[in-house]
C-alpha positions in Angstrom: 4.0 120.2 -34.0 5.6 119.1 -37.1 6.5 115.5 -36.2 7.7 113.4 -39.1 5.4 110.3 -38.6 2.1 110.3 -37.1 0.1 107.2 -36.4 -3.7 107.8 -35.7 -6.6 105.4 -34.8 -10.1 106.3 -35.0 -13.3 104.8 -34.0 -16.9 105.6 -33.8 -18.1 109.2 -33.0 -19.9 109.2 -29.3 -22.4 111.8 -30.7 -24.3 109.3 -32.6 -24.8 107.2 -29.3 -25.7 110.1 -27.3 -28.3 111.5 -29.8 -30.2 108.3 -30.0 -30.8 108.2 -26.2 -33.6 110.6 -26.5 -36.8 110.4 -28.6 -36.4 113.9 -30.1 -33.5 115.9 -31.0 -31.6 117.0 -27.8 -30.7 120.6 -27.1 -27.1 121.7 -26.9 -27.3 122.0 -23.1 -28.9 118.2 -23.1 -26.1 117.0 -25.3 -23.4 118.7 -22.9 -25.0 117.2 -20.0 -25.0 113.8 -21.5 -21.5 114.2 -22.8 -20.3 115.3 -19.2 -22.0 112.3 -17.5 -19.7 110.1 -19.8 -16.5 112.0 -18.6 -16.4 114.0 -21.9 -16.5 117.5 -23.1 -18.8 118.8 -25.8 -17.0 120.7 -28.6 -19.2 121.8 -31.2 -21.2 118.6 -32.3 -18.4 116.3 -30.9 -18.1 114.7 -27.5 -14.2 114.6 -26.8 -12.3 113.1 -24.1 -9.3 113.9 -21.9 -9.2 117.6 -22.8 -9.5 120.5 -20.5 -10.8 122.9 -23.1 -12.2 122.7 -26.7 -9.9 123.3 -29.6 -10.9 126.3 -31.7 -14.0 125.3 -34.2 -13.3 124.6 -37.8 -14.4 127.3 -40.3 -17.6 126.3 -41.8 -17.2 127.9 -44.9 -14.2 125.9 -46.0 -15.2 122.3 -45.0 -16.4 121.2 -48.2 -14.1 122.5 -51.0 -14.6 119.7 -53.4 -17.5 117.7 -52.1 -19.9 118.5 -55.1 -17.4 117.5 -58.0 -18.1 114.6 -59.9 -16.4 111.3 -58.8 -15.0 110.9 -62.2 -13.6 114.5 -62.4 -12.0 113.7 -59.1 -10.4 110.5 -60.2 -8.8 112.0 -63.3 -8.1 115.7 -62.1 -4.4 116.6 -61.9 -3.7 117.8 -59.5 -6.2 117.4 -56.9 -5.4 120.5 -55.1 -7.7 123.5 -55.6 -6.5 126.5 -58.0 -5.0 129.3 -56.3 -2.0 130.8 -54.6 -0.4 128.3 -51.9 -0.6 131.0 -49.3 -4.6 131.1 -49.7 -5.1 127.3 -49.3 -7.2 126.8 -46.5 -6.8 123.6 -44.4 -9.3 123.7 -41.6 -9.1 119.9 -40.8 -5.6 119.9 -40.6 -5.4 122.9 -38.4 -7.9 121.6 -36.1 -6.1 118.2 -35.7 -2.9 120.0 -35.0 -4.7 122.2 -32.3 -6.2 119.0 -30.9 -2.8 117.3 -30.5 -1.0 120.4 -29.3 -0.2 121.5 -25.6 1.0 118.1 -24.5 2.6 118.4 -21.1 0.7 121.2 -20.2 -3.0 122.0 -21.2 -3.5 118.8 -23.0 -3.9 115.7 -20.6 -4.5 113.4 -23.4 -1.1 113.6 -24.9 2.0 112.6 -23.2 5.6 112.4 -24.2 8.2 109.8 -23.2 10.5 111.6 -20.5 13.4 109.4 -21.7 12.9 109.8 -25.5 11.2 113.2 -26.6 10.4 111.9 -30.1 7.8 109.5 -28.7 4.4 111.0 -28.0 1.1 109.3 -27.4 -2.2 110.7 -27.1 -5.3 108.7 -25.8 -8.7 110.3 -26.8 -10.6 107.1 -26.0 -13.9 107.0 -23.9 -13.3 106.2 -20.0 -15.7 103.0 -21.0 -13.3 102.0 -23.7 -10.4 99.6 -23.7 -7.6 100.9 -26.1 -5.1 98.4 -26.7 -2.0 98.2 -28.7 -2.4 95.2 -31.1 0.6 93.5 -32.4 4.4 93.9 -31.8 6.3 97.3 -31.2 7.2 97.3 -35.0 3.9 96.3 -36.4 1.3 97.2 -33.8 -1.5 99.5 -34.0 -4.0 100.7 -31.4 -7.6 99.6 -31.5 -10.7 99.9 -29.2 -11.4 96.4 -28.0 -15.2 96.9 -27.6 -15.7 97.7 -31.4 -14.4 94.2 -32.4 -17.2 91.8 -32.5 -16.4 87.9 -32.7 -15.9 87.2 -36.5 -14.9 90.8 -37.5 -13.8 91.6 -40.8 -10.5 93.3 -41.6 -8.4 94.8 -44.6 -5.0 95.5 -43.8 -2.4 96.9 -46.0 1.3 96.8 -45.1 2.9 93.9 -43.4 6.8 94.0 -43.8 7.1 90.3 -42.7 5.3 91.3 -39.2 1.8 90.0 -38.9 1.3 90.1 -35.2 -1.4 92.6 -35.9 -3.3 90.4 -38.1 -2.8 87.1 -36.0 -4.1 88.9 -32.9 -7.3 89.8 -34.6 -7.7 86.1 -36.1 -6.7 84.4 -32.7 -8.6 86.6 -30.3 -11.6 87.5 -32.2 -11.9 85.3 -35.1 -11.6 87.9 -37.7 -11.7 87.3 -41.5 -10.3 89.5 -44.3 -7.3 90.0 -46.5 -3.8 91.4 -45.6 -1.9 92.8 -48.4 1.7 93.6 -49.1 3.4 93.3 -52.6 6.8 93.6 -51.4 7.0 90.2 -49.5 7.1 86.7 -50.9 4.1 84.4 -51.0 6.3 81.9 -49.3 7.4 84.1 -46.5 7.1 83.2 -42.9 4.3 85.9 -42.6 2.4 84.5 -45.6 2.8 81.0 -44.1 1.3 82.5 -40.6 -1.6 83.8 -42.2 -2.3 80.8 -44.4 -3.4 79.2 -41.1 -6.1 81.9 -40.5 -9.1 83.2 -42.0 -7.3 86.4 -42.9 -5.6 85.7 -46.3 -2.5 87.1 -47.7 -2.5 88.9 -51.2 0.6 90.3 -53.0 -1.4 93.5 -53.8 -0.2 97.1 -53.1 -2.2 100.4 -52.5 -2.4 103.0 -55.1 -0.2 106.0 -54.3 -0.5 109.7 -55.3 2.4 110.2 -57.8 4.5 107.7 -56.3 5.5 104.1 -57.0 3.1 101.8 -59.0 2.8 98.0 -58.3 1.7 95.4 -60.9 -1.7 94.8 -58.7 -3.3 97.5 -56.8 -6.5 97.7 -54.7 -8.1 100.9 -53.2 -9.9 100.3 -49.8 -13.1 100.4 -51.6 -12.2 97.9 -54.3 -10.4 95.8 -51.5 -13.7 95.6 -49.4 -15.8 94.9 -52.6 -13.2 92.1 -53.5 -13.7 90.5 -50.0 -17.4 90.7 -49.9 -18.8 91.1 -53.4 -21.1 93.6 -51.9 -21.4 97.3 -52.6 -22.9 98.2 -49.1 -20.8 95.9 -46.8 -19.4 97.2 -43.5 -15.7 96.9 -42.3 -14.6 96.5 -38.8 -10.9 97.4 -39.1 -9.0 99.2 -41.8 -5.4 99.3 -41.4 -2.9 101.2 -43.7 0.7 101.2 -43.0 2.1 101.3 -46.5 4.7 104.2 -46.8 2.8 107.0 -48.4 -0.4 105.4 -49.8 -2.2 107.3 -47.1 -2.3 110.4 -49.7 -4.2 108.4 -52.1 -7.2 107.2 -50.1 -9.4 110.4 -50.4 -9.0 110.5 -54.2 -10.0 106.8 -54.5 -12.8 107.0 -52.1 -14.4 110.1 -53.7 -13.8 108.5 -57.1 -15.3 105.0 -56.3 -17.4 105.1 -52.9 -17.9 108.4 -51.3 -19.7 106.8 -48.4 -17.0 104.2 -47.7 -16.0 105.5 -44.3 -19.6 105.6 -42.9 -19.2 101.8 -42.9 -15.7 101.4 -41.3 -15.7 100.9 -37.6 -12.1 101.8 -36.9 -9.4 103.0 -39.2 -5.7 102.8 -38.1 -3.2 104.7 -40.2 0.3 105.7 -40.4 0.7 109.3 -41.9 4.2 110.3 -42.9 4.6 114.2 -42.6 8.1 114.6 -43.7 8.9 116.1 -47.1 12.5 114.8 -47.2 14.4 111.7 -46.8 13.4 108.0 -47.2 10.0 108.5 -45.7 9.3 112.0 -47.1 6.0 111.3 -48.7 4.1 114.7 -48.0 6.2 116.9 -50.3 3.8 118.8 -52.6 0.7 120.9 -52.0 -1.3 118.1 -53.9 -0.1 115.8 -51.2 -1.2 118.4 -48.4 -4.6 118.8 -49.9 -5.0 115.0 -50.1 -4.2 114.8 -46.4 -6.8 117.6 -45.6 -9.5 115.6 -47.8 -8.9 112.5 -45.9 -9.4 114.2 -42.6 -12.5 115.8 -44.0 -13.8 112.3 -45.1 -13.2 110.8 -41.7 -14.9 113.7 -39.8 -17.9 113.9 -42.3 -18.4 110.0 -41.8 -18.8 110.4 -38.1 -15.5 108.9 -37.0 -13.6 110.4 -34.1 -10.1 110.4 -33.0 -9.3 107.6 -30.4 -5.5 107.4 -30.3 -2.5 109.1 -31.9 1.1 108.6 -31.9 4.3 110.6 -32.9 7.4 109.1 -33.9 10.5 110.1 -35.8 11.3 109.4 -39.4 15.0 108.3 -39.1 16.1 111.7 -38.4 16.4 110.9 -34.6 20.0 109.5 -34.9 23.0 110.1 -32.3 24.9 111.9 -35.1 22.1 114.5 -35.3 21.8 114.5 -31.4 25.8 115.5 -31.5 25.3 117.9 -34.4 22.3 120.0 -32.8 23.7 119.6 -29.4 20.6 118.0 -27.9 19.8 114.8 -25.8 17.2 112.3 -26.8 15.3 113.3 -23.8 15.3 117.0 -24.3 11.8 118.2 -25.2 13.2 120.6 -27.8 15.1 118.0 -29.7 11.9 117.2 -32.1 11.6 120.7 -33.1 15.4 121.4 -33.4 16.0 118.5 -35.4 12.9 118.5 -37.5 13.1 122.0 -38.2 12.3 122.3 -42.0 11.3 118.6 -42.6 7.8 119.5 -43.3 6.1 121.7 -46.0 6.2 125.4 -45.0 2.4 125.4 -45.8 1.9 122.5 -43.2 4.1 124.3 -40.6 2.1 127.5 -41.2 -1.2 126.0 -39.7 0.4 125.3 -36.5 0.5 121.7 -37.0 
């Protein structure tokens, strides 16, 4: 699957809750039984849901390619991608995610495409006991697990585009406090005025990017959390990143400033742009590809699990293109036909 845009939401790993039920470390058989009792399937160390079979295991030897590097070296290194020929670049976490999301409509019950519009695919990996909810409007909404939102929850949000329905819901329904950042809208805009009536304050601050645009004021997620709480060990209930390519700088900044950051994040919802072409073509170098791999590794190693995934187009799903390639919007072949060549060959080679 080489979709142009992928929006993913992550929550706590079930394994942590399952492992604490016994007084001693459970055996594989015990973990499998406990996982099955909750409606899941034990795949390696993870209890996953809505899958008929486990995806292939990640190669253990490639899981930590730069973990031991000094944080200052990570922050100052250019490029971030390891040395070596492109065809030897190993991307186990991207490969595993691609396999987890593949097979929708056949072997994968978690992912379903819209029968009227093939460019929309939604995947639900939440537990049966969880309430997965789309929070916010069709334009500015993201999926969250309601049970992981306590009263007075904390939120750090990147990217508003004059739509603060996501942030307003968290404030009105759960009394969340935090900060919502976007340097591209005016402090006197309707969005900023709406937030002024909540405990989620607006800040004209951007997120760092990887070789992209630079804003006058930028805060990485670890810095944003520190600015919010003034504590180095604070937890965060919701981190939302919808900021057009900023997702590729997250791993670099977390490794440089707070390697344990994601262990203190309850839910992370992020929009990932996978195209290398067009106005949303942000994954256009091997450095960006490796940054995506490192982000997935950090999320996996921190104990987060995939709860939801959405695929969408990046603007190439237009009626002129439908006519050009002689496909209909409802044709399951349409995304593959129109998106062919949109992604890096190294990404496509993983099967993603």
